[in-house]
N, C-alpha and C positions, 0 to 999 in steps of 0.2 A: 352613408347610411346603408345598412345591409338590407338587400332585397331578398325576399323568401318566396319560394314557389312550392306548393303542395298539391299534388294531383289527387283526384278521387281514385278509388280502386276501380281498375278496368278489368272486365271479365272476358276471357276468350273461351268460347265453348268448344275447346279442343283439349285433349290430354296434354299434360306437361311435356312429355317426351316428343310429341309432334311439334309443339310450339318451340322447343329447343332446336329441333332440326331446321325449322323455318328461321329461327333467330340466327343461326350460324351462317345462313345465306346472305346476311346483311354485309358480310365482310368479304374482301377488303373494301368494296364500294357497292352501292346499290343505286339504281336510277331514281328512286323516290327521294333520295337525300343527296342532291348534287353538291351540297356544301361540303360533304365528306370526300376529300380527294384521294385519300389512301389510308390504310390501317396496317401497320407493320407489327407482326407478332415479335415481341422481344423476350417473352418468357412463356413457357407452356409446360406444365408438369401434371402428371397423373399420380394420385395417391390412393391409399387404402383399397387395394385390389380393384382399382378402376372406378370406385364409387365417387371419388372427388377429383375435380380438375380445376387447377388455377391457371388463368391465362392473363397476361399483361400485353397491352397493345399501345403503340405510339401512333396517334391518329393525326392526320394532317387535314386541317379544315380551312376552307376559303374564308376570307374576311368579308362577311356580308354586311357591309357598312357603307355609308355615303362616301363619295370620292374624297371629301375634305379630310375625313378621318384616315382613310388609307394613305393620303399624302402625309398626314401628320405623323403616323406611326412608322411609315416607310416600308411596310410589308403588305403582301397580298394574301398571306395565309399565316395560321398559327398552329401550335401543336398542343395536344392534350394527352394525358396519360390515363388509360382505362384499365381497371383491374377487375377481372371476373372471377367469382368463386362459385363453382357449380358443385352441387351435392345431389347426385342422382338417386341416392338411397332416400334422402329426406325430400327429394323433389323440389329443390329450391335453387335459384340463381341470384346471387347478390352482385351488384355492379357498382363500382365507385369510379368516378372520373374527376380529375383535377386539371387545371390549366398549367401548362409548362411555360408557354410564352407570357411575357409581361407579369410574371408571378410576383414581382416586387411592387407592382402597381395595382394589380387586380387579383382577387382570389375568387375562383369559381369552384364550387364543390357540388357534385351531383351524386345521389344515391338512388338506385333502382332495385326493384325486387320482382322476380317471377316466382310464383309458388303455387302448389296444387290447391285448388279450392277446398276450404276446410270442411265443406259438407257435400261436395260432389267431386269425387276423385277424377272424374272425366273432364273437368274444366280447369282452367288455369287463370290465376289472378296476377295483376301487375299494378304496382304503384311506384311513384317516384317523387323525390323532393330535391330541391336545389337551393343554394344560397349564392348571392352575387354581392361582393364587397369591393367597390372601386375606391381605393385609398387615395390615389393620386393619378390623374390622367389629364395633365396639361390644362387644368381648369374646366374640363368638360365632364366632370364626374357625374353630375345629375343627369345630363343628357345621355351619357353612356349607360347609366343604370336603367333608365326608361327604355332605351333602344334594346339593350341586352335582354331584359326580361320579356319584352314584346317578342323578340325573335326567338327566344328560348321557348316561350309558350306556343308559338306557331309551329316550331319544330316538334314539340312533344305531341301535338295533335296529329301529326303524321304517323306516329308510332304504331297505332292500331292498324292503319291502312297498310303499313309495310308488312306486318305479320300476316295479315289477311292475304296480301299479294303472294307471299311465298308459300302460304298454306295452299292456295289455289294452284300455284305452280307445282307443288309436290303432288297435288291431286291429279293434275294433268299427266304427271309422270307415273301415275298408278300407286303413289304412296299415300295411304290414308290412315296407316296405323304404324306405330313404332312400339316395339316391346319395351316393357319396363325393365330397368336395370335389376339384375339379380346377382347376388354374391356368388363367387366360386364355391363348388361343393365343399371344399375343405376349409372355408372361411367361417368364423362364428357368425351366427345370425342374430339380429336384433329386431324387435317388432317396430314397424313404422308408426310414428306418432299419428300420422294422418289416418292410417288404418284403424288404430285404436280409437280415434275420435269417431270414425265412421260407424264403429260398432255401437256407439252410444247415441247415434242420430238415425232414426229410421225414416226420415224424410229428406230427400235430396232436393236441393234448390235448382230444379231443372225447369225447362220451359213449360212442361205440362203442369207442374206444381204451381208455378206462378199464375198461369191462366186459371187454374181451378180454385186456388185458395187466396190469391192476393189481388187478382184483377190486372188491369193494364198499368204497367210501370215503365217509365222511361229508362233508358240505359243508365242515366245518372242516378235515378232512384234505386235501381237494382244494385249499383255499385255502393251506394251509401248504406243500403240495407245490409249488404255483405260486410261492409266495413264496420258497422256497429255490432253486428253479430260476432265478428272476429275480436273486437275490443273486449267483449264480455268473457272470453276465454281467460282463465287464470286469475280472475278477480275473486278474492276470498270473501266469504260471508254473504254471497248473493243467493245461495240456494240453487234450485234447478234453473237451467237456462230457459228463458221463455220462448214461446213459439215465434215464428217469423211474423205472424199476424200481429202479435203483441209488440214486437220490436218496431214494426212498421207504424203502428199507432203512435208510439212515442216519437218517432221521427216526424210524422205528420203534425203532431202537436207542437213541435218545435221548428216547424217550417223547414224540415229536412236539414237542420244544422246538426251534424253528427255529435259534436262535443256536448252541445246543450242537451240533446236527447240522451246521450250516455249518462250524464250526471243525473237527469231526471229519472231514468230507468233504474240506475243503481240505487238511488234513494228509495224508489218504490219496491224494489226487490228485497232490500234490507227490511223495509217496513212489513212486507208480506211475511218474511221469515220470523220477525220479532213477534208478530201478532197471529201467527199460525193461520194465515188467510187461506192457504192451500187446503186446509182441512175443514174449512167453513161449510162446504156443501154436505159433508158427511157428518159433522159433529153438531151443527146448529139445529136446535129444536125450537120451533116457534112457541113463544109463551102463549098462554091461554088468552091474554088480552089482545094479542095480535090476531089470533084465530077468530076471535069473536068481534073485534072492533076495528081492525085495520082495513080500510076500504081500498085495497089495491090487489092486483093479481094479473097473471099472464092471460092473454086473450088472442089466440090465433096469430096471424101474420098480416102485415100490410101488403100492398100490391107489389112491392119490390122484394118480397120474401123475408123481410126483417121480422123477427119476433116482436110482438106488440104487448106492451105493458100498459094497463089502465090504472090510473090513480084518481079516485074520486075525492080530490082534495077538499072540496067544499063540504063534504060529509064527514071530514075527519075531525075528531076531538083532539086537537093538538095538545092542549093542556093535560087532558086525561091520559093520553098515551105517554107523554113525557113524564108525568108524575108517576105513572105505573112502571115504565121501563127504565127511566133514568136516561141520561145522555148516552152512556155506553151501550145500553140496550137498544136505543133507537138507532145508533150508528151501526151496530151489528146487524140489525134488520136491513138497513140500507145496503150494507156491504154484501149481505146474503143475496139480495135482489140483483146486485151487480154481478156476482159470481154466477147466479142462475142465468143472467143475460149472456155472459160469455159462453156458458155451456149450450144455451139454446142457439146462439149464433153459429157455433160449430156444427150442431145437429142440423140446422137449416142449410148450411153450406154443403154438408155431406148429402142431404136428401135431394137438394136441387142440383147438385154437381156444378155449382157456380159460386163465385165469391159472395159471401154474405158477411160483412165485416162489422156491422153494428145493429142495434135494435132501436125500435121506435117507442115513443111514450105518448100516450093520450091522457091529458089532464082535464078532468071535468071539474069546473069551478062553480057549478050550481050550488048555492048555499054559502058561498064564501062571504064572510062578513068581517067586521073589525075584530071579532074575537080571535080570528086566525092571526092577527098581528100582535098577539100576546108576546111580549119581548123575550122572555126565556125561550119561547118556541122559535122565534126568528133567529135567536142566537144559535139554537141547535141546528136549524135548517142551514144557516150559513156555514157552520162548522162541517156539516155533512157535505155540502156542495164543494167546499175547499178540499176535503179528503178525497172525494170521488174524482174531481178534476185532476188531482195530483197523481192518482193511482189507476184511473180507468180512462185515460184520454181517448178521444175519438171513438168511444163505444156507443155514443148516442147519434143515431142517424137523422132523426126528425122528431120534433116535439109539437104535437097538436094540442093547443090550449083552447077548449071549447066552453061555451056558455059563460064567457067572462062577464062578471057583474060590474057594477059601477065602482066598486071598491078596488077592483083589480089593478088599475094603474098605480095606485098607492103602493100596493105590495110589490109590483114590478119595479117601481122606482127604488125601493129598498133592496130587493133581492137581486135584480138584474145587474146592478153595478158590480156584483161579486162573481158573475158568470163570465167566463172567457168570451172575448168578442166573437171568435169563430163559432163557439157553441151558441151564442145568442142569435147568430144568423140562421140557426136551424129551427128557431121558434116561429110558429105560425099561430096567430091569435084570431079567435072567432067570437062574435057576440052570440047572444042567446037565440037569435032568430035564424041562424044559418048553419046549425050543427049538422043538418042532414041534407043540405042543398048540394047541387052539382058543383058549385064553386067552393064548397066547404070541405070538411074532412072526408066526405064520401069519395072525393076524387083520389084519395090515397088508400082507401079501404074498399075491398070487394063488398058489393051490396049485401051479400048474404052474411057477412060477419059484422056489420054495423050493429053495435049493442042496442038492446031494447030501450035503455034509458035515453038514447038519442033518437028514438023513433025507428030504429032498425028492427029486423026480424030475429036477431040472434040473442038468445037468452045467455046471460053470463052468470058465473058463479062467484062474482066479486061481492064481498060483504058490503052492506049498506053503510057501515060505520056506526054513527050515533054516539051518544054520550057514554063515556067509560064510567062505570059505577065507582064512587069514591072508596068503596071497600077494597078495590084493587090498587089504590094508591100505596106507594111505599111510605114508610114512616119518615116524616120530616123531609120528604123528597123535594129537592130544588129550593129549599129555603135560602141557601147561600146564593144560588143563582138569582133569585128574586131580589134579594138585597142588593146584588151587584148591578142589576140592570133596570130595576124599577126606579121610580122617582124617589129621591132621598126624603127623609122626614124633616130636614131643616127648612128654613124659610125660602131657600132658593131652589128653583127647579133645575134638574140636570139638563144642560144644554144638549140638543140633538147630536152635536158633534161628539160630546162625551158619551152619550148613550150608544151611538153606533160604534165608538171605540170599544166600549165594554162588550158589545155584541160580538165583535169579530177581530179584536186585536189589530185594528188598522187605525191610522191617523186620519180622521175626517174633519179636522178643524177647518180646513180650507173650504169645505163644502158648505158650511153654515156661516151666515153673517150675523154678528151680534150688533143690535141697534138699540141705543138709548133714546127713548122718546120723552121729551118734556111734556108737561100738562098742556093739552090743547094742540100739540103738534101731530103731524102725520108722517108716515113713511110710505113711499110708493115705489113699485117696481114696474117698469114698462117692458112689455114683450111685444116686439114687432113681428107679427106672424105672417110668414110667407108660405105656409104649408097648411092649407085648409084641411081640417079633420085631424090635425095633430092634437096631442093631448097634453095639457098643462097640469102638472102635479105639484103639490107643495106639502111641506111639513114644517111646522113652527111651534115653538114653545112661548108661553106668555108668563112673565113673572112680575111680581110686586103689585100691579093693579090691572084692571080690565082693559082690553083692547076691543075695538070694533073693526071687523074685517069685511071688505066687500070686493068683489071682482067686477070690473067694468069692461065693456067693449067700446072703443073710441074710433069714430070714423074720420076724424080730422087728423091732419099731420101734427105731430107733437115733437118739440125739440128735446134734445138730451138735457137732463137737469142734474146739476151737481149740488145745488143748495138744498139741504134737507129741510130748511125752514120754509121753503116755498112749495106750494102744492100746485098740481096741474089745474085744480079747480079755481086757482087765481087767474087763469088765462081768460081773456074776455070772451072768446068764442066757445069756451068749454061749458056746455049747457046740457045737463042731464035730460034725456028724452029727445034731444035734438042732435047733438054731436057725440054724446056718450050714453051708453045704455047699461043698466044694471043686469049683468049676466047671472049673478048669484045674489040671493037676499043677504042683507047684512047679518053677520054672525057676531054675537057678543061673546068674546073669548075671556074666560075667567082666569084669575090668578092660578098658576101652576097647571094650567091646562096644556095638553099637547094636541095640536089640531093637524089633521091631514085632510087633503082634499084633491079632487081632480076635476077637470072640465075639458070637454072636447071643443076646440077652437074651430068652429065651422067656417069662419070668415077670414078673408085676407085683410084683416084690420089690426089695429093696435089693441092690446089687452093690458089693463092696468090693475095690478094688485095694490089695494089701498088699505092701510091700517091707520086708525085714528085713536089717540090716547087721551081720554078725558082727564086723567089724573096723574099721568106720568108712569111709564112702564118700560120694561126691557123685553125686547123681541129677539129670538134666535130663529132664523129662517133659512130654509133651503128650498129651491124650486128647480124643476127640470121640465123641459119640453121633449116629449116623446114623439118621434117622427111618425107621420101617418103610414109610412112604409112598414112600420113594425106591426101593423094591424091589418087584418083581412076581414071582409064582410061588414056587417052593420056595426056602427059605433053607438047606436042609440042606447045600448045597455051599459055604456061606460060613462054616463054623465056624472055630475059632481057628487062626491060623498064627503061627509065631515065626520071626524071622530074626536073624542075628548077623553082624557084619562079620568076626569073627575065628574063628568056629567053623563052624556048619552052612552059613552062607551063603557062606563063603569057597570052598567047593568048587564052587559054581556061578558064582562071580565071578572065578575064578582064570584064566580064559581071557585 
């Protein structure tokens, strides 16, 4: 099996010419690499007026292997061929090495490159790759492969130390600068590609720039940042090369995997070019309905210097805005906010003279109700989330969700599943009674900029929102969307799995369980709660006939139950008011109703979701337990909420 090694890009903060002088001192031997016994020059030629030099060496290496292997192969050293191709004009050195000994049994190939940093001509980059293929080695092929790659990896780690050693040695000798190669006066001159690139990049990736604009990066992160930046050169159809901050965000979004970040970034750059996103800040004009009815805007900065955007989501007429703007119009508004955020991030970084890499969002949920869970609106929201996460990764620093009402866990169950896990970790949730307490959002905002609607002293210019007049609706807007995602007109209700698939083009059939209930039978789901103050949320549809739903808390130990024909109420010690307690009043769920609810599980007990079918019904159900760690502050405002498409909820969705 072929073993492969690929190093990250290594950066030496010295000019190429000085690194080359240090590199030459490695030969014929150097103390840091005792495995190299000798290097004999077998070919050395200078070409093109001295700008190019080709050198071949035969290197003698000690066999660094266990005694048994040395006895087996009968030698204490092996030979390698090394070929160097130096181009002083282009400031590159390419190195290829192959094994001469045991070439019929083993193939070792190494390629290394030194080259001038593409954005800082005073630095030098180095990368290397190698393959090891042991075809036949006396039955020890696998062991030799593992040992060979381990030793090779250890040897490559010494490479940077060796260059630094000889750089210091040159410095002690008074050599800190080597002139660049210049062609003879009578030789034709050609422009350096590196110099040409430097003319198009006015920011050099030096230490000051990193500290001022990117923050603390490890050497590995620096090398991967440079590697991804270099990969973007020469790729057609991308448009302008993005800033290092943008490149770093895509790397962070893909956990610093260069190839994954490269694919994600290329897709985003092509998307930006196709949709003229770079012109959005200058070309976008806010429609009148946004100016008059959109409850969001920028509001100073948080304590970390991040620009702060406030969205009073509970005051937003989701249906009115979507019917007035359409899906495309609402998306353009969201993208304009994101572009403003990038602009304000850069302005904050320049003003504070320190890295500011993302912005903060404060979401006020006062007034949030079931009308905000209008399904075309949820579909639009999920599409916007997907588009933003794909093209603006790591631009959100913190999300403060304040005055969360009891319906909020239902919305979070639906929407939170589509938000990247790393982004979800940035959300902090607060109930209605801690919006301006010391342990609430005030710990992230300076006291003088806490907005007045949260009890602070700062007046804000953010619109109150309110209902959008129907006169602003577009003709026949969203009719197709409503048909696609609302309940169909036939006798069967759309299953939640189908509903969410229509919302966001994802397969959620495994999320929901379909249960057939005969007349007089029950369906029960047992939740063994070990996290007091966690939140139980549910979403289910009822078809054919009515169902009765009740949530119980049970203090006795309950066995697992596989037989759907048996109820926990059949147990001898299962007595309501003694070992089980009704946490929510029984709800009669009608045919074709969709019911959502939530409940804070305060106790370290069992909780039982209980459905009873008097006449035989079909149930499609999904539930989720949200950890108490996802919420901060009081949970009293997050108690149970119910909704129905055909009864209570119809009054708020009838507009």
